[in-house]
N, CA, C and O atoms as a GROMACS GRO file, in nm:
protein
  352
    1MET      N    1  -0.143  -0.311  -4.048
    1MET     CA    2  -0.074  -0.337  -3.903
    1MET      C    3  -0.191  -0.404  -3.856
    1MET      O    4  -0.305  -0.362  -3.876
    2ALA      N    5  -0.150  -0.542  -3.774
    2ALA     CA    6  -0.242  -0.572  -3.698
    2ALA      C    7  -0.295  -0.518  -3.557
    2ALA      O    8  -0.207  -0.484  -3.478
    3GLU      N    9  -0.429  -0.504  -3.515
    3GLU     CA   10  -0.466  -0.473  -3.436
    3GLU      C   11  -0.427  -0.499  -3.299
    3GLU      O   12  -0.474  -0.601  -3.248
    4LYS      N   13  -0.353  -0.428  -3.233
    4LYS     CA   14  -0.300  -0.527  -3.085
    4LYS      C   15  -0.442  -0.527  -2.980
    4LYS      O   16  -0.526  -0.437  -2.971
    5ILE      N   17  -0.436  -0.667  -2.900
    5ILE     CA   18  -0.563  -0.667  -2.859
    5ILE      C   19  -0.546  -0.698  -2.684
    5ILE      O   20  -0.521  -0.812  -2.644
    6TYR      N   21  -0.559  -0.615  -2.619
    6TYR     CA   22  -0.552  -0.654  -2.469
    6TYR      C   23  -0.601  -0.755  -2.395
    6TYR      O   24  -0.720  -0.762  -2.365
    7ARG      N   25  -0.496  -0.854  -2.356
    7ARG     CA   26  -0.517  -0.955  -2.300
    7ARG      C   27  -0.475  -0.952  -2.112
    7ARG      O   28  -0.358  -0.943  -2.074
    8ALA      N   29  -0.577  -0.961  -2.030
    8ALA     CA   30  -0.523  -0.938  -1.886
    8ALA      C   31  -0.462  -1.057  -1.848
    8ALA      O   32  -0.479  -1.161  -1.912
    9MET      N   33  -0.389  -1.050  -1.743
    9MET     CA   34  -0.304  -1.124  -1.717
    9MET      C   35  -0.387  -1.190  -1.640
    9MET      O   36  -0.490  -1.152  -1.586
   10THR      N   37  -0.321  -1.317  -1.640
   10THR     CA   38  -0.382  -1.424  -1.549
   10THR      C   39  -0.323  -1.492  -1.439
   10THR      O   40  -0.200  -1.496  -1.433
   11LEU      N   41  -0.403  -1.557  -1.338
   11LEU     CA   42  -0.318  -1.574  -1.213
   11LEU      C   43  -0.230  -1.693  -1.241
   11LEU      O   44  -0.152  -1.735  -1.156
   12SER      N   45  -0.240  -1.736  -1.334
   12SER     CA   46  -0.097  -1.841  -1.383
   12SER      C   47  -0.014  -1.809  -1.451
   12SER      O   48   0.094  -1.866  -1.472
   13GLU      N   49  -0.064  -1.692  -1.503
   13GLU     CA   50   0.104  -1.631  -1.560
   13GLU      C   51   0.123  -1.532  -1.455
   13GLU      O   52   0.245  -1.522  -1.446
   14ARG      N   53   0.073  -1.457  -1.376
   14ARG     CA   54   0.116  -1.435  -1.261
   14ARG      C   55   0.196  -1.485  -1.171
   14ARG      O   56   0.276  -1.414  -1.110
   15LYS      N   57   0.181  -1.638  -1.148
   15LYS     CA   58   0.262  -1.723  -1.100
   15LYS      C   59   0.349  -1.771  -1.150
   15LYS      O   60   0.418  -1.839  -1.074
   16LYS      N   61   0.388  -1.766  -1.276
   16LYS     CA   62   0.508  -1.760  -1.374
   16LYS      C   63   0.596  -1.632  -1.354
   16LYS      O   64   0.716  -1.658  -1.347
   17ILE      N   65   0.576  -1.553  -1.348
   17ILE     CA   66   0.631  -1.367  -1.330
   17ILE      C   67   0.703  -1.455  -1.182
   17ILE      O   68   0.820  -1.491  -1.174
   18GLN      N   69   0.600  -1.472  -1.080
   18GLN     CA   70   0.654  -1.467  -0.957
   18GLN      C   71   0.800  -1.551  -0.944
   18GLN      O   72   0.907  -1.509  -0.900
   19LYS      N   73   0.759  -1.717  -1.013
   19LYS     CA   74   0.889  -1.785  -1.018
   19LYS      C   75   0.987  -1.766  -1.084
   19LYS      O   76   1.091  -1.818  -1.045
   20LEU      N   77   0.988  -1.687  -1.202
   20LEU     CA   78   1.111  -1.642  -1.282
   20LEU      C   79   1.142  -1.584  -1.211
   20LEU      O   80   1.236  -1.631  -1.146
   21LEU      N   81   1.092  -1.450  -1.174
   21LEU     CA   82   1.166  -1.326  -1.089
   21LEU      C   83   1.205  -1.401  -0.966
   21LEU      O   84   1.284  -1.325  -0.909
   22GLU      N   85   1.192  -1.502  -0.901
   22GLU     CA   86   1.251  -1.537  -0.765
   22GLU      C   87   1.399  -1.655  -0.816
   22GLU      O   88   1.484  -1.711  -0.747
   23GLU      N   89   1.373  -1.655  -0.975
   23GLU     CA   90   1.520  -1.765  -1.029
   23GLU      C   91   1.560  -1.626  -1.043
   23GLU      O   92   1.666  -1.649  -0.985
   24GLY      N   93   1.570  -1.470  -1.075
   24GLY     CA   94   1.656  -1.420  -1.117
   24GLY      C   95   1.639  -1.350  -1.253
   24GLY      O   96   1.712  -1.257  -1.285
   25LYS      N   97   1.533  -1.402  -1.338
   25LYS     CA   98   1.557  -1.367  -1.474
   25LYS      C   99   1.495  -1.210  -1.483
   25LYS      O  100   1.456  -1.144  -1.386
   26SER      N  101   1.496  -1.170  -1.620
   26SER     CA  102   1.481  -1.025  -1.643
   26SER      C  103   1.359  -1.051  -1.704
   26SER      O  104   1.324  -1.154  -1.763
   27PHE      N  105   1.257  -0.881  -1.672
   27PHE     CA  106   1.152  -0.903  -1.782
   27PHE      C  107   1.170  -0.912  -1.939
   27PHE      O  108   1.077  -0.911  -2.020
   28CYS      N  109   1.296  -0.920  -1.968
   28CYS     CA  110   1.278  -0.948  -2.176
   28CYS      C  111   1.264  -1.101  -2.154
   28CYS      O  112   1.167  -1.145  -2.215
   29TYR      N  113   1.344  -1.209  -2.073
   29TYR     CA  114   1.357  -1.325  -2.053
   29TYR      C  115   1.146  -1.358  -2.040
   29TYR      O  116   1.072  -1.408  -2.125
   30ILE      N  117   1.112  -1.306  -1.909
   30ILE     CA  118   0.986  -1.375  -1.852
   30ILE      C  119   0.902  -1.304  -2.003
   30ILE      O  120   0.824  -1.387  -2.050
   31GLY      N  121   0.904  -1.206  -2.062
   31GLY     CA  122   0.820  -1.168  -2.169
   31GLY      C  123   0.798  -1.267  -2.255
   31GLY      O  124   0.685  -1.303  -2.288
   32GLY      N  125   0.908  -1.321  -2.300
   32GLY     CA  126   0.911  -1.404  -2.417
   32GLY      C  127   0.881  -1.530  -2.375
   32GLY      O  128   0.824  -1.589  -2.467
   33VAL      N  129   0.896  -1.615  -2.252
   33VAL     CA  130   0.870  -1.729  -2.233
   33VAL      C  131   0.698  -1.711  -2.200
   33VAL      O  132   0.635  -1.815  -2.225
   34LEU      N  133   0.616  -1.598  -2.150
   34LEU     CA  134   0.496  -1.545  -2.152
   34LEU      C  135   0.463  -1.487  -2.310
   34LEU      O  136   0.343  -1.462  -2.308
   35GLY      N  137   0.487  -1.473  -2.368
   35GLY     CA  138   0.442  -1.396  -2.491
   35GLY      C  139   0.413  -1.243  -2.533
   35GLY      O  140   0.379  -1.188  -2.637
   36ARG      N  141   0.445  -1.199  -2.393
   36ARG     CA  142   0.429  -1.066  -2.370
   36ARG      C  143   0.566  -0.963  -2.392
   36ARG      O  144   0.684  -0.996  -2.406
   37SER      N  145   0.503  -0.821  -2.390
   37SER     CA  146   0.628  -0.725  -2.400
   37SER      C  147   0.710  -0.699  -2.280
   37SER      O  148   0.654  -0.693  -2.170
   38HIS      N  149   0.837  -0.682  -2.291
   38HIS     CA  150   0.889  -0.657  -2.173
   38HIS      C  151   0.826  -0.562  -2.060
   38HIS      O  152   0.842  -0.560  -1.938
   39THR      N  153   0.760  -0.497  -2.133
   39THR     CA  154   0.708  -0.354  -2.068
   39THR      C  155   0.569  -0.429  -2.006
   39THR      O  156   0.496  -0.367  -1.929
   40SER      N  157   0.551  -0.517  -2.032
   40SER     CA  158   0.396  -0.578  -1.981
   40SER      C  159   0.406  -0.613  -1.852
   40SER      O  160   0.330  -0.603  -1.756
   41ILE      N  161   0.549  -0.668  -1.872
   41ILE     CA  162   0.551  -0.746  -1.730
   41ILE      C  163   0.645  -0.657  -1.619
   41ILE      O  164   0.651  -0.675  -1.497
   42SER      N  165   0.717  -0.559  -1.700
   42SER     CA  166   0.762  -0.445  -1.582
   42SER      C  167   0.619  -0.350  -1.527
   42SER      O  168   0.613  -0.302  -1.414
   43ASN      N  169   0.527  -0.338  -1.612
   43ASN     CA  170   0.412  -0.270  -1.526
   43ASN      C  171   0.348  -0.361  -1.446
   43ASN      O  172   0.301  -0.305  -1.346
   44GLU      N  173   0.332  -0.452  -1.448
   44GLU     CA  174   0.242  -0.532  -1.358
   44GLU      C  175   0.347  -0.593  -1.227
   44GLU      O  176   0.309  -0.642  -1.121
   45VAL      N  177   0.485  -0.572  -1.272
   45VAL     CA  178   0.496  -0.538  -1.135
   45VAL      C  179   0.542  -0.420  -1.049
   45VAL      O  180   0.580  -0.430  -0.932
   46LYS      N  181   0.532  -0.290  -1.134
   46LYS     CA  182   0.499  -0.156  -1.076
   46LYS      C  183   0.406  -0.160  -0.996
   46LYS      O  184   0.424  -0.111  -0.884
   47ARG      N  185   0.250  -0.235  -1.037
   47ARG     CA  186   0.143  -0.224  -0.982
   47ARG      C  187   0.133  -0.302  -0.897
   47ARG      O  188   0.024  -0.297  -0.841
   48VAL      N  189   0.247  -0.421  -0.836
   48VAL     CA  190   0.207  -0.463  -0.687
   48VAL      C  191   0.290  -0.387  -0.608
   48VAL      O  192   0.253  -0.389  -0.491
   49GLY      N  193   0.392  -0.317  -0.629
   49GLY     CA  194   0.458  -0.221  -0.555
   49GLY      C  195   0.634  -0.220  -0.633
   49GLY      O  196   0.712  -0.236  -0.538
   50GLY      N  197   0.686  -0.212  -0.718
   50GLY     CA  198   0.778  -0.204  -0.781
   50GLY      C  199   0.862  -0.296  -0.760
   50GLY      O  200   0.921  -0.316  -0.866
   51ASP      N  201   0.896  -0.358  -0.687
   51ASP     CA  202   1.060  -0.426  -0.662
   51ASP      C  203   1.028  -0.568  -0.673
   51ASP      O  204   0.934  -0.631  -0.622
   52PRO      N  205   1.131  -0.611  -0.754
   52PRO     CA  206   1.086  -0.759  -0.838
   52PRO      C  207   1.092  -0.842  -0.761
   52PRO      O  208   1.020  -0.942  -0.769
   53ARG      N  209   1.209  -0.819  -0.633
   53ARG     CA  210   1.196  -0.923  -0.510
   53ARG      C  211   1.096  -0.982  -0.439
   53ARG      O  212   1.093  -1.093  -0.386
   54PHE      N  213   0.995  -0.874  -0.444
   54PHE     CA  214   0.881  -0.921  -0.346
   54PHE      C  215   0.751  -0.925  -0.428
   54PHE      O  216   0.639  -0.918  -0.377
   55TYR      N  217   0.776  -0.938  -0.566
   55TYR     CA  218   0.650  -0.951  -0.619
   55TYR      C  219   0.585  -1.083  -0.590
   55TYR      O  220   0.656  -1.183  -0.591
   56GLU      N  221   0.412  -1.094  -0.556
   56GLU     CA  222   0.366  -1.198  -0.540
   56GLU      C  223   0.249  -1.172  -0.603
   56GLU      O  224   0.180  -1.071  -0.615
   57ALA      N  225   0.233  -1.362  -0.667
   57ALA     CA  226   0.082  -1.360  -0.760
   57ALA      C  227  -0.038  -1.331  -0.671
   57ALA      O  228  -0.116  -1.237  -0.687
   58GLU      N  229  -0.040  -1.378  -0.621
   58GLU     CA  230  -0.191  -1.430  -0.532
   58GLU      C  231  -0.228  -1.190  -0.499
   58GLU      O  232  -0.324  -1.121  -0.534
   59LYS      N  233  -0.126  -1.160  -0.441
   59LYS     CA  234  -0.128  -1.037  -0.414
   59LYS      C  235  -0.191  -0.930  -0.530
   59LYS      O  236  -0.290  -0.857  -0.522
   60ALA      N  237  -0.076  -0.955  -0.662
   60ALA     CA  238  -0.113  -0.915  -0.806
   60ALA      C  239  -0.255  -0.959  -0.823
   60ALA      O  240  -0.318  -0.863  -0.868
   61GLN      N  241  -0.329  -1.060  -0.807
   61GLN     CA  242  -0.424  -1.098  -0.874
   61GLN      C  243  -0.561  -1.016  -0.755
   61GLN      O  244  -0.683  -1.026  -0.767
   62GLU      N  245  -0.524  -0.979  -0.706
   62GLU     CA  246  -0.626  -0.923  -0.580
   62GLU      C  247  -0.654  -0.795  -0.567
   62GLU      O  248  -0.755  -0.746  -0.515
   63ILE      N  249  -0.502  -0.705  -0.646
   63ILE     CA  250  -0.522  -0.567  -0.650
   63ILE      C  251  -0.580  -0.548  -0.802
   63ILE      O  252  -0.641  -0.444  -0.827
   64VAL      N  253  -0.565  -0.624  -0.881
   64VAL     CA  254  -0.600  -0.558  -0.956
   64VAL      C  255  -0.755  -0.596  -1.005
   64VAL      O  256  -0.827  -0.538  -1.086
   65GLY      N  257  -0.782  -0.731  -0.915
   65GLY     CA  258  -0.946  -0.741  -0.916
   65GLY      C  259  -1.001  -0.698  -0.844
   65GLY      O  260  -1.116  -0.736  -0.866
   66ASN      N  261  -1.001  -0.581  -0.685
   66ASN     CA  262  -1.003  -0.483  -0.661
   66ASN      C  263  -1.024  -0.338  -0.789
   66ASN      O  264  -1.121  -0.281  -0.839
   67SER      N  265  -0.928  -0.330  -0.797
   67SER     CA  266  -0.914  -0.209  -0.922
   67SER      C  267  -1.043  -0.222  -1.031
   67SER      O  268  -1.108  -0.128  -1.076
   68ARG      N  269  -1.058  -0.360  -1.058
   68ARG     CA  270  -1.152  -0.355  -1.164
   68ARG      C  271  -1.302  -0.367  -1.101
   68ARG      O  272  -1.401  -0.358  -1.174
   69LYS      N  273  -1.310  -0.389  -0.964
   69LYS     CA  274  -1.453  -0.367  -0.918
   69LYS      C  275  -1.456  -0.229  -0.930
   69LYS      O  276  -1.534  -0.173  -1.007
   70ALA      N  277  -1.376  -0.168  -0.857
   70ALA     CA  278  -1.386   0.019  -0.806
   70ALA      C  279  -1.383   0.059  -0.949
   70ALA      O  280  -1.396   0.180  -0.928
   71ALA      N  281  -1.376   0.049  -1.077
   71ALA     CA  282  -1.373   0.118  -1.160
   71ALA      C  283  -1.522   0.067  -1.247
   71ALA      O  284  -1.573   0.152  -1.319
   72SER      N  285  -1.592  -0.078  -1.238
   72SER     CA  286  -1.720  -0.116  -1.278
   72SER      C  287  -1.819  -0.038  -1.193
   72SER      O  288  -1.925   0.000  -1.244
   73LYS      N  289  -1.789  -0.012  -1.062
   73LYS     CA  290  -1.878   0.081  -0.970
   73LYS      C  291  -1.908   0.238  -1.034
   73LYS      O  292  -2.013   0.294  -1.062
   74THR      N  293  -1.782   0.275  -1.042
   74THR     CA  294  -1.782   0.438  -1.078
   74THR      C  295  -1.840   0.406  -1.221
   74THR      O  296  -1.934   0.480  -1.246
   75ALA      N  297  -1.799   0.281  -1.360
   75ALA     CA  298  -1.844   0.357  -1.474
   75ALA      C  299  -2.062   0.314  -1.444
   75ALA      O  300  -2.142   0.382  -1.508
   76PHE      N  301  -2.102   0.230  -1.369
   76PHE     CA  302  -2.206   0.235  -1.302
   76PHE      C  303  -2.260   0.334  -1.272
   76PHE      O  304  -2.363   0.374  -1.326
   77LYS      N  305  -2.188   0.403  -1.162
   77LYS     CA  306  -2.291   0.504  -1.103
   77LYS      C  307  -2.296   0.645  -1.211
   77LYS      O  308  -2.386   0.728  -1.201
   78ALA      N  309  -2.174   0.656  -1.321
   78ALA     CA  310  -2.202   0.710  -1.356
   78ALA      C  311  -2.289   0.708  -1.457
   78ALA      O  312  -2.324   0.820  -1.494
   79LYS      N  313  -2.354   0.582  -1.536
   79LYS     CA  314  -2.434   0.534  -1.616
   79LYS      C  315  -2.538   0.605  -1.584
   79LYS      O  316  -2.582   0.703  -1.644
   80MET      N  317  -2.599   0.528  -1.431
   80MET     CA  318  -2.710   0.529  -1.343
   80MET      C  319  -2.728   0.727  -1.349
   80MET      O  320  -2.843   0.766  -1.364
   81GLU      N  321  -2.645   0.807  -1.339
   81GLU     CA  322  -2.636   0.961  -1.298
   81GLU      C  323  -2.735   1.030  -1.458
   81GLU      O  324  -2.832   1.104  -1.472
   82LYS      N  325  -2.651   0.962  -1.541
   82LYS     CA  326  -2.695   0.975  -1.660
   82LYS      C  327  -2.856   0.957  -1.727
   82LYS      O  328  -2.921   1.026  -1.806
   83LYS      N  329  -2.872   0.881  -1.684
   83LYS     CA  330  -3.014   0.784  -1.683
   83LYS      C  331  -3.092   0.929  -1.570
   83LYS      O  332  -3.179   1.009  -1.606
   84ASN      N  333  -3.059   0.926  -1.501
   84ASN     CA  334  -3.150   0.968  -1.367
   84ASN      C  335  -3.167   1.152  -1.434
   84ASN      O  336  -3.274   1.210  -1.415
   85ALA      N  337  -3.069   1.215  -1.499
   85ALA     CA  338  -3.082   1.312  -1.538
   85ALA      C  339  -3.147   1.316  -1.669
   85ALA      O  340  -3.205   1.425  -1.676
   86LYS      N  341  -3.164   1.247  -1.778
   86LYS     CA  342  -3.270   1.214  -1.865
   86LYS      C  343  -3.385   1.234  -1.840
   86LYS      O  344  -3.457   1.321  -1.889
   87ASN      N  345  -3.421   1.130  -1.734
   87ASN     CA  346  -3.492   1.120  -1.681
   87ASN      C  347  -3.625   1.286  -1.615
   87ASN      O  348  -3.745   1.314  -1.614
   88LYS      N  349  -3.512   1.336  -1.581
   88LYS     CA  350  -3.588   1.477  -1.495
   88LYS      C  351  -3.665   1.553  -1.582
   88LYS      O  352  -3.724   1.653  -1.541
   0.00000   0.00000   0.00000
């Protein structure tokens, strides 16, 4: 069985999601257009507030960017604490 590879949503994909949601398209339809599962589309919309009528691509991109920065800082802090503990 082929290994699944995670690909982050791009701003371009988020803009397509926004446009298609505004046209009243379903998550299944949007997933087919983008080559992603309908669950990925649903999760993306939930991450930004949950209501497909109010999905905004730019807001979604900002939220994800902030989440990644926070995760990166947390990982860096943990790595430094581990390094400092070794040096004691």
